Structures are given as structure tokens and as C-alpha cells.
Steps between C-alpha positions, in 0.01 A plus 500: 500500500548832673724775369747461787545130424562575133762759592681255728498236227641755254772581752591132524508475119727807486731325744546216250578752227745678729671172585533418131649841421725490806636159403557619143691808615694296758607247236618782273711646780294807586528570876145637511364150449534443874267791571241370256513156661460652847203707384343190345527321834354802680208524253423132549502532881279811490262336250457186707461701822239717327303200382502356851400836650216571258362144531555445872129452574470228237817331625385504863157371396661220299730395784228493767 
């Protein structure tokens, strides 16, 4: 696995951690929990887009 793929997978894992922390803070009434949840969603979108971008040749080859 290439370094870029590992970094995108780490970013997706950080999004789960951010969602967990955001939900915890939101339950406890901290208004910053919304920002953590939004960042978790953004990290997940960027991570998935990065995986697709860095593996586009393999994806196109698989689909053809």
C-alpha cells in the first residue's frame, strides 16, 4: 500500500474519532460539538475522495 493511501485511511479513521468526540461534546451540551461533527464529515469526504483519486487507474481498469 502506498503512502498516500495510508494517509487517506488515517484521515478516515480520524473522522470516526472526531465524530465520537463531537457526539460526546454535543451530548454534554458543549456548542463546539457541532464543529467537530462537521469536521468529521469533511475529513471523511476528503479521505474517500483522496482514495478514489489516488487509485483512479485501478478503478478504471477494474470497471473496463
